[in-house]
PALUM-187083 format. One record per residue (C-alpha): residue number from 1; residue in one letter; x, z, y. Coordinates in Angstrom, 2 decimals, always signed. Layout:
PALUM-187083
num	residuo	xx	zz	yy
NUM	A	X	Z	Y
...
***
This chain:
PALUM-187083
num	residuo	xx	zz	yy
1	M	-24.80	-6.45	+10.49
2	K	-23.65	-3.58	+12.45
3	I	-20.93	-2.27	+10.96
4	A	-18.49	+1.11	+11.95
5	V	-15.63	+1.54	+10.40
6	I	-14.45	+4.93	+10.36
7	G	-10.42	+5.32	+10.14
8	C	-8.75	+2.51	+11.61
9	G	-5.61	+2.56	+9.58
10	Y	-4.37	-0.65	+6.75
11	V	-7.70	-0.34	+4.89
12	G	-9.94	+0.30	+7.51
13	S	-8.47	-2.14	+10.09
14	V	-8.33	-5.22	+8.07
15	T	-11.59	-4.50	+6.68
16	G	-13.20	-4.61	+9.94
17	A	-11.53	-7.84	+10.82
18	G	-12.65	-9.37	+7.99
19	F	-16.06	-8.81	+8.21
20	A	-15.90	-9.39	+11.72
21	D	-14.62	-13.02	+10.68
22	L	-17.74	-12.99	+8.70
23	G	-19.81	-12.76	+11.86
24	H	-21.05	-9.10	+11.25
25	E	-20.59	-6.54	+14.47
26	I	-18.08	-4.33	+13.84
27	T	-17.72	-0.83	+15.57
28	F	-13.59	+0.70	+15.00
29	A	-14.36	+4.18	+15.20
30	D	-11.06	+6.77	+15.11
31	I	-10.13	+10.38	+16.94
32	D	-6.16	+8.07	+17.08
33	E	-6.42	+6.89	+20.99
34	E	-3.83	+4.96	+20.34
35	K	-5.24	+2.69	+17.80
36	V	-8.29	+2.74	+19.32
37	R	-7.01	+1.43	+22.55
38	M	-5.15	-1.20	+20.19
39	L	-7.99	-2.28	+18.60
40	A	-10.29	-2.51	+21.32
41	A	-7.79	-4.98	+23.24
42	C	-7.99	-6.98	+19.50
43	T	-4.66	-5.96	+18.90
44	P	-3.62	-4.59	+15.26
45	P	-2.09	-0.99	+15.06
46	I	+0.34	-2.30	+12.37
47	Y	+1.85	-5.18	+11.58
48	E	+0.25	-7.51	+9.08
49	K	+0.56	-11.24	+8.64
50	G	-2.84	-12.93	+9.73
51	L	-4.39	-9.91	+11.60
52	G	-3.36	-10.39	+14.80
53	A	-4.93	-13.89	+14.56
54	L	-7.82	-12.50	+13.00
55	L	-8.49	-10.01	+15.34
56	E	-8.05	-12.16	+18.31
57	K	-10.70	-15.18	+16.82
58	N	-13.96	-12.49	+16.32
59	R	-13.03	-10.69	+19.99
60	E	-16.75	-10.87	+20.57
61	H	-17.42	-9.22	+17.33
62	I	-15.82	-6.26	+17.99
63	Q	-15.25	-2.86	+19.73
64	A	-13.89	+0.34	+19.63
65	T	-14.39	+4.02	+20.26
66	T	-13.06	+7.86	+19.68
67	A	-16.88	+8.77	+19.60
68	I	-17.49	+8.34	+16.03
69	G	-21.28	+9.76	+15.47
70	P	-22.28	+7.74	+18.41
71	A	-20.62	+4.56	+16.27
72	V	-22.37	+5.92	+13.22
73	I	-25.81	+6.21	+15.01
74	E	-25.47	+2.62	+16.45
75	S	-25.13	+1.15	+12.96
76	E	-26.68	-0.05	+10.09
77	L	-23.28	+0.72	+7.33
78	V	-20.78	+2.71	+7.91
79	F	-17.34	+2.35	+6.09
80	I	-14.88	+5.52	+5.46
81	C	-11.54	+4.06	+5.59
82	V	-9.87	+7.15	+6.50
83	G	-6.12	+8.41	+4.55
84	T	-6.11	+10.63	+1.77
85	P	-2.64	+11.33	+1.92
86	S	-0.84	+13.63	-0.77
87	R	+0.04	+16.98	-1.63
88	E	+2.95	+18.76	-2.43
89	D	+1.95	+18.79	-6.00
90	G	+0.76	+15.42	-5.92
91	S	-3.07	+15.81	-5.79
92	I	-4.76	+13.89	-3.29
93	D	-6.04	+15.50	+0.14
94	L	-9.84	+15.26	+0.58
95	S	-9.72	+16.98	+4.24
96	Y	-10.17	+13.70	+6.38
97	I	-12.53	+12.09	+4.00
98	Y	-14.89	+15.63	+4.22
99	S	-14.77	+16.53	+7.90
100	A	-16.34	+12.26	+8.42
101	A	-18.48	+12.70	+6.59
102	E	-19.71	+16.34	+8.17
103	T	-19.57	+13.67	+11.17
104	I	-21.06	+10.89	+9.78
105	G	-24.11	+14.08	+8.52
106	Q	-24.39	+15.57	+11.87
107	A	-24.70	+11.81	+13.30
108	L	-28.24	+11.09	+10.79
109	R	-29.16	+14.79	+11.70
110	E	-29.67	+13.77	+15.58
111	K	-30.92	+9.93	+14.55
112	P	-32.31	+10.09	+11.65
113	G	-32.76	+5.98	+10.02
114	Y	-31.82	+4.50	+6.83
115	K	-27.91	+3.84	+6.58
116	L	-25.58	+3.13	+3.94
117	V	-22.62	+4.98	+3.84
118	V	-19.27	+3.15	+1.99
119	V	-16.33	+4.96	+1.04
120	K	-13.19	+2.16	+0.63
121	S	-10.26	+4.94	+0.79
122	T	-8.90	+5.60	-2.59
123	V	-10.61	+8.51	-4.05
124	V	-10.66	+10.71	-7.33
125	P	-13.54	+10.33	-9.54
126	G	-16.77	+12.26	-8.41
127	T	-15.25	+12.29	-4.39
128	T	-18.00	+10.10	-2.91
129	E	-21.10	+11.91	-4.71
130	E	-19.59	+14.74	-3.03
131	V	-19.62	+12.83	+0.49
132	G	-22.65	+12.42	-0.61
133	R	-23.45	+16.24	-0.64
134	L	-21.71	+16.49	+2.43
135	I	-23.63	+14.14	+4.39
136	A	-27.12	+15.39	+2.18
137	E	-26.34	+18.97	+3.81
138	A	-25.23	+18.16	+7.24
139	S	-28.09	+16.10	+8.00
140	G	-30.99	+17.67	+6.22
141	L	-31.79	+14.24	+4.82
142	N	-31.99	+13.38	+1.17
143	P	-29.19	+10.97	-0.62
144	G	-31.27	+7.73	-2.18
145	E	-33.80	+8.27	+0.08
146	D	-32.77	+8.50	+3.36
147	F	-29.39	+7.12	+3.13
148	G	-27.09	+5.49	+1.05
149	I	-23.77	+6.17	-0.54
150	A	-21.72	+3.91	-2.43
151	M	-18.45	+3.41	-3.53
152	N	-16.81	+0.11	-2.64
153	P	-12.47	+0.19	-3.73
154	E	-9.65	-1.93	-1.84
155	F	-7.07	-4.18	-3.57
156	L	-5.36	-5.10	-0.43
157	R	-1.80	-6.11	-0.89
158	E	+0.42	-5.16	+2.25
159	G	+1.93	-8.17	+3.19
160	N	-0.88	-10.01	+1.96
161	A	-4.03	-8.57	+2.95
162	V	-5.94	-10.54	+5.18
163	A	-5.71	-13.24	+2.48
164	D	-6.87	-11.05	-0.42
165	F	-9.50	-9.32	+1.88
166	L	-10.77	-12.49	+2.74
167	N	-10.23	-14.14	-0.94
168	P	-10.57	-11.31	-3.61
169	D	-10.39	-11.94	-7.42
170	R	-13.47	-9.28	-7.45
171	V	-15.76	-7.00	-5.98
172	V	-16.38	-3.41	-6.94
173	L	-19.76	-1.98	-6.02
174	G	-20.18	+1.42	-7.52
175	T	-23.69	+3.30	-6.84
176	G	-26.52	+4.51	-8.52
177	D	-29.27	+3.30	-5.66
178	E	-31.07	+0.28	-6.32
179	H	-31.16	-0.17	-2.31
180	A	-27.79	+0.77	-1.68
181	L	-26.76	-2.83	-4.03
182	E	-29.14	-4.75	-2.33
183	V	-27.38	-4.46	+1.00
184	L	-23.86	-4.28	-0.97
185	R	-25.39	-7.99	-2.78
186	E	-25.80	-9.11	+1.33
187	L	-23.03	-7.95	+2.54
188	Y	-20.53	-9.74	-0.39
189	G	-23.14	-13.01	-0.63
190	P	-20.64	-14.85	+1.24
191	F	-17.89	-14.20	-1.22
192	S	-17.04	-16.47	-3.93
193	A	-15.38	-13.70	-6.26
194	P	-17.46	-11.48	-8.68
195	L	-19.22	-8.83	-8.27
196	Y	-18.73	-6.16	-10.71
197	E	-21.43	-3.31	-10.07
198	T	-20.35	+0.24	-12.17
199	T	-20.88	+3.79	-11.26
200	L	-19.37	+6.00	-8.07
201	R	-17.28	+7.69	-10.63
202	T	-16.30	+4.47	-12.80
203	A	-15.58	+2.53	-9.05
204	E	-13.29	+5.13	-7.99
205	M	-11.85	+5.50	-11.65
206	I	-11.04	+1.63	-11.62
207	K	-8.87	+1.70	-8.37
208	Y	-7.09	+4.59	-10.01
209	T	-6.33	+2.89	-12.96
210	S	-5.50	-0.87	-11.46
211	N	-2.94	+0.67	-8.98
212	A	-1.16	+2.79	-11.91
213	F	-1.21	+0.42	-14.74
214	L	+0.34	-2.35	-12.12
215	A	+2.95	+0.61	-11.67
216	T	+3.39	+0.85	-15.45
217	K	+4.31	-2.35	-15.51
218	I	+6.95	-2.72	-12.49
219	S	+8.38	+0.38	-14.78
220	F	+7.98	-0.99	-18.17
221	A	+9.95	-4.07	-16.69
222	N	+12.85	-2.24	-15.09
223	E	+13.59	+0.04	-18.30
224	I	+14.11	-3.59	-20.28
225	G	+15.66	-4.95	-17.31
226	N	+18.26	-2.34	-17.49
227	V	+18.97	-2.89	-21.82
228	C	+19.26	-6.71	-20.37
229	K	+21.93	-5.46	-18.04
230	A	+23.68	-3.65	-20.59
231	L	+23.71	-6.63	-22.80
232	G	+24.45	-9.49	-20.54
233	I	+21.11	-10.83	-20.84
234	D	+18.66	-12.36	-18.16
235	A	+16.04	-9.92	-17.78
236	A	+13.72	-12.88	-15.89
237	E	+14.70	-15.07	-18.98
238	V	+13.04	-12.66	-21.10
239	F	+10.21	-11.98	-18.71
240	G	+9.51	-15.57	-18.37
241	G	+9.19	-15.75	-22.55
242	V	+6.84	-12.13	-22.98
243	G	+4.69	-13.60	-19.91
244	M	+3.42	-16.58	-21.74
245	D	+1.76	-14.74	-23.84
246	A	-2.07	-14.73	-22.74
247	R	-2.84	-11.09	-23.56
248	I	+0.29	-9.95	-21.18
249	S	+0.63	-12.61	-18.00
250	P	+3.34	-12.76	-15.99
251	A	+2.18	-10.57	-13.03
252	F	+4.60	-7.79	-11.91
253	F	+7.29	-8.53	-14.37
254	R	+9.45	-8.89	-11.73
255	T	+12.51	-6.62	-12.12
256	G	+14.60	-4.76	-9.68
257	I	+14.66	-1.38	-7.36
258	G	+10.98	-0.35	-8.40
259	F	+8.04	+0.54	-5.98
260	G	+6.74	+1.81	-2.76
261	G	+4.49	+1.83	-0.50
262	S	+1.21	+4.05	+0.30
263	C	-0.30	+3.51	-2.97
264	F	+1.21	+3.02	-6.03
265	P	+3.30	+5.78	-6.28
266	K	+0.84	+8.55	-4.19
267	D	-2.09	+6.94	-6.63
268	V	+0.42	+7.69	-9.68
269	R	+0.92	+11.52	-8.83
270	G	-2.51	+11.39	-7.68
271	L	-4.44	+10.32	-10.98
272	I	-1.61	+12.78	-12.84
273	A	-2.17	+16.00	-10.42
274	H	-6.45	+15.20	-11.68
275	A	-5.23	+14.64	-15.49
276	T	-3.65	+18.23	-14.73
277	A	-5.90	+19.65	-13.52
278	L	-8.20	+18.50	-16.53
279	G	-6.20	+19.49	-19.05
280	L	-4.78	+16.70	-19.23
281	E	-0.78	+15.64	-20.25
282	P	-0.44	+12.18	-18.55
283	A	+2.82	+11.91	-20.33
284	I	+2.72	+8.04	-19.84
285	L	+2.39	+8.03	-16.21
286	R	+4.84	+10.58	-15.92
287	S	+7.74	+8.47	-16.96
288	V	+6.65	+5.89	-14.96
289	L	+7.28	+7.90	-11.74
290	A	+10.44	+8.79	-13.61
291	V	+12.22	+5.39	-14.31
292	N	+10.71	+5.11	-10.26
293	E	+12.91	+7.54	-9.14
294	T	+16.12	+6.49	-10.81
295	Q	+16.00	+3.04	-10.51
296	P	+17.11	+2.80	-7.16
297	L	+19.91	+4.85	-8.26
298	R	+21.40	+2.52	-10.03
299	L	+23.02	+0.30	-7.55
300	I	+25.26	+3.32	-6.45
301	S	+26.88	+3.16	-10.02
302	L	+26.86	-0.71	-9.67
303	L	+28.38	-0.28	-5.92
304	K	+31.42	+2.60	-7.18
305	K	+32.52	+0.40	-10.04
306	H	+33.73	-1.95	-7.26
307	I	+34.45	+0.33	-4.17
308	P	+34.75	+3.88	-6.23
309	D	+35.12	+5.90	-2.98
310	L	+32.40	+5.44	-0.12
311	S	+33.43	+8.23	+1.79
312	G	+34.89	+6.47	+5.67
313	R	+33.79	+3.14	+3.89
314	T	+31.05	+0.91	+6.22
315	I	+28.65	+0.22	+3.59
316	G	+25.94	-2.70	+4.54
317	V	+21.72	-2.93	+3.40
318	L	+19.91	-5.74	+3.88
319	G	+16.00	-5.06	+4.03
320	L	+14.31	-1.31	+4.72
321	A	+11.08	-1.57	+4.50
322	F	+8.93	-1.07	+0.35
323	K	+8.40	-4.97	+0.32
324	P	+8.30	-7.85	+2.76
325	D	+5.71	-8.60	+5.37
326	T	+4.80	-5.06	+6.26
327	D	+7.05	-2.82	+8.61
328	D	+5.72	+0.17	+6.56
329	I	+8.88	+2.05	+5.11
330	R	+7.06	+4.43	+2.92
331	E	+8.15	+5.58	+0.24
332	S	+10.61	+2.48	+0.45
333	R	+13.02	+2.24	-2.56
334	A	+15.51	+2.09	+0.35
335	L	+15.24	+5.46	+1.61
336	P	+17.11	+7.00	-1.87
337	V	+19.61	+4.26	-1.55
338	V	+20.61	+4.85	+2.10
339	Q	+20.50	+8.83	+1.36
340	A	+22.95	+8.67	-1.21
341	L	+25.16	+6.21	+0.61
342	L	+25.35	+8.83	+3.49
343	S	+25.62	+11.92	+0.78
344	E	+28.84	+10.10	-0.16
345	G	+29.97	+10.14	+3.26
346	A	+29.43	+6.10	+4.05
347	D	+28.30	+4.99	+7.58
348	V	+25.31	+2.63	+7.08
349	V	+24.93	-0.21	+9.04
350	A	+21.23	-2.07	+8.17
351	Y	+19.22	-4.44	+8.55
352	D	+15.08	-5.21	+8.51
353	P	+13.11	-7.31	+10.66
354	K	+10.38	-5.04	+10.84
355	A	+11.19	-1.91	+9.84
356	A	+14.29	-0.87	+11.72
357	A	+12.85	+0.55	+14.34
358	G	+10.89	+3.14	+11.65
359	F	+13.47	+3.36	+10.04
360	S	+15.64	+4.92	+12.56
361	A	+13.42	+7.05	+13.95
362	L	+13.61	+8.84	+9.91
363	L	+17.35	+8.09	+9.64
364	P	+19.29	+8.41	+12.69
365	E	+22.54	+8.40	+11.30
366	V	+21.22	+5.14	+10.03
367	T	+22.90	+1.90	+12.89
368	C	+19.93	-1.10	+12.55
369	G	+22.11	-3.83	+14.26
370	T	+22.43	-7.73	+12.64
371	P	+21.97	-9.51	+9.78
372	Q	+25.85	-9.99	+11.41
373	D	+26.75	-6.86	+11.52
374	V	+25.58	-5.88	+7.74
375	L	+27.27	-8.55	+6.24
376	S	+30.56	-7.01	+8.24
377	A	+30.38	-4.53	+6.35
378	D	+32.81	-3.67	+3.31
379	A	+30.10	-4.45	+0.82
380	V	+26.53	-5.49	+1.25
381	L	+23.25	-3.41	-0.62
382	I	+20.01	-5.79	-0.66
383	L	+16.98	-3.33	-0.99
384	T	+14.09	-5.80	+0.19
385	E	+13.71	-9.26	+0.04
386	W	+12.62	-10.96	+2.97
387	A	+12.41	-14.73	+2.45
388	A	+14.88	-14.53	+5.57
389	F	+17.84	-12.88	+3.59
390	E	+18.02	-16.42	+1.69
391	E	+19.11	-18.42	+4.75
392	L	+22.10	-15.88	+4.98
393	D	+25.95	-16.36	+4.27
394	Y	+26.99	-13.88	+1.72
395	T	+30.59	-15.69	+1.35
396	G	+33.59	-13.52	+0.19
397	K	+31.37	-10.45	+0.29
398	I	+30.92	-7.80	-2.16
399	V	+27.08	-7.86	-2.85
400	I	+24.60	-5.50	-5.15
401	D	+21.22	-6.80	-5.14
402	G	+18.37	-4.78	-5.91
403	R	+15.69	-7.61	-4.99
404	R	+16.82	-10.84	-6.83
405	I	+18.20	-13.11	-3.63
406	R	+19.44	-16.14	-5.53
407	K	+21.36	-17.74	-2.43
408	A	+23.72	-14.01	-2.72
409	G	+24.36	-14.65	-6.05
410	A	+25.36	-17.83	-6.24
411	E	+27.85	-17.61	-2.60
412	A	+29.56	-13.66	-2.80
413	A	+32.55	-13.21	-4.09
414	V	+31.33	-10.24	-6.33
415	Y	+27.59	-10.20	-6.63
416	E	+25.92	-7.30	-8.97
417	G	+21.85	-7.80	-9.78
418	V	+20.66	-4.18	-11.05
419	C	+19.11	-5.53	-13.96
420	W	+20.77	-9.36	-14.05
421	E	+24.54	-10.22	-13.55
***
């Protein structure tokens, strides 16, 4: 099948590479010339484990272009994978989605012929219907007859996205168009995962609800973890027992300094804004974000138990990415922690295997060095759980740990975990 992928960021590049691996002909299309150049050379425009190898393996099935209209014309199926960034009020900016829809509609006007247009970006309920309306308006064609419209949300974890794409636990197909469903069933035929067929709006809401619930579990775990810390109880042991309950499951009950990245914070804010616009008060969701905002700053309080005056002191930071195996610093919990250290007058030296350059560009006051530079500081804060941090020597150090690096707990002269001793 000839597939055009509009939007070549995290979702688009993984989606295109994954379908290329299944033998489909992929055209990546984006207005960003650098992303297009990189994908044309089968080089990932983002850091994601396994993506480079997947692109290289399927080189013969991949091309890339900035000419979005022609890419649409030559395809049978179009995935919209563009960004939906947050506005200042937390609502999502759908302008890139709607711009893509208008471009698709203009291409269909130029050369009609049935195509299925699938929204894969995370969008609030009702958006995909509007995409169909805009395509119809720009093309003069009828949705459901001259072209199909569907919603197929992604459930990719950064750092594990390639494996998640190739081995999903479910595939959600939202559409009211039987022809569109037939195309999607064929496309996902090689996958062993169950297909969950539903409406456009339900598919959109499934993605938001999934992310909001996972974020809720993290904030709930951290709030309970804070209580456990005050009582001298190990939160991991508590959730080890709680997670054995089949009604609950142990997933996402790891206590620490909270969630970051491009999905959970943005999607919870987006759902809050959407609910508020409907005249509802999403109190639980607001609390999820409130806990997540205060949780990383607990590290500063713990640090000041041992170094009350941080002014002029050098504090080392291990980990800047929002999670391991990615270079993504969007909403990283390292940001508020480092900003708080700087506001206290501390000098900050940091290390991250992949995210140092991006973090330095954002906060140039931070010195990014080696792990040894960090370990030479007056105290060390651990903010990302990179596997390599289990191999460092913490002997004689003051360590405040937000991610539970066990070797640090065993070796440090002074050790404090955010939700554990």
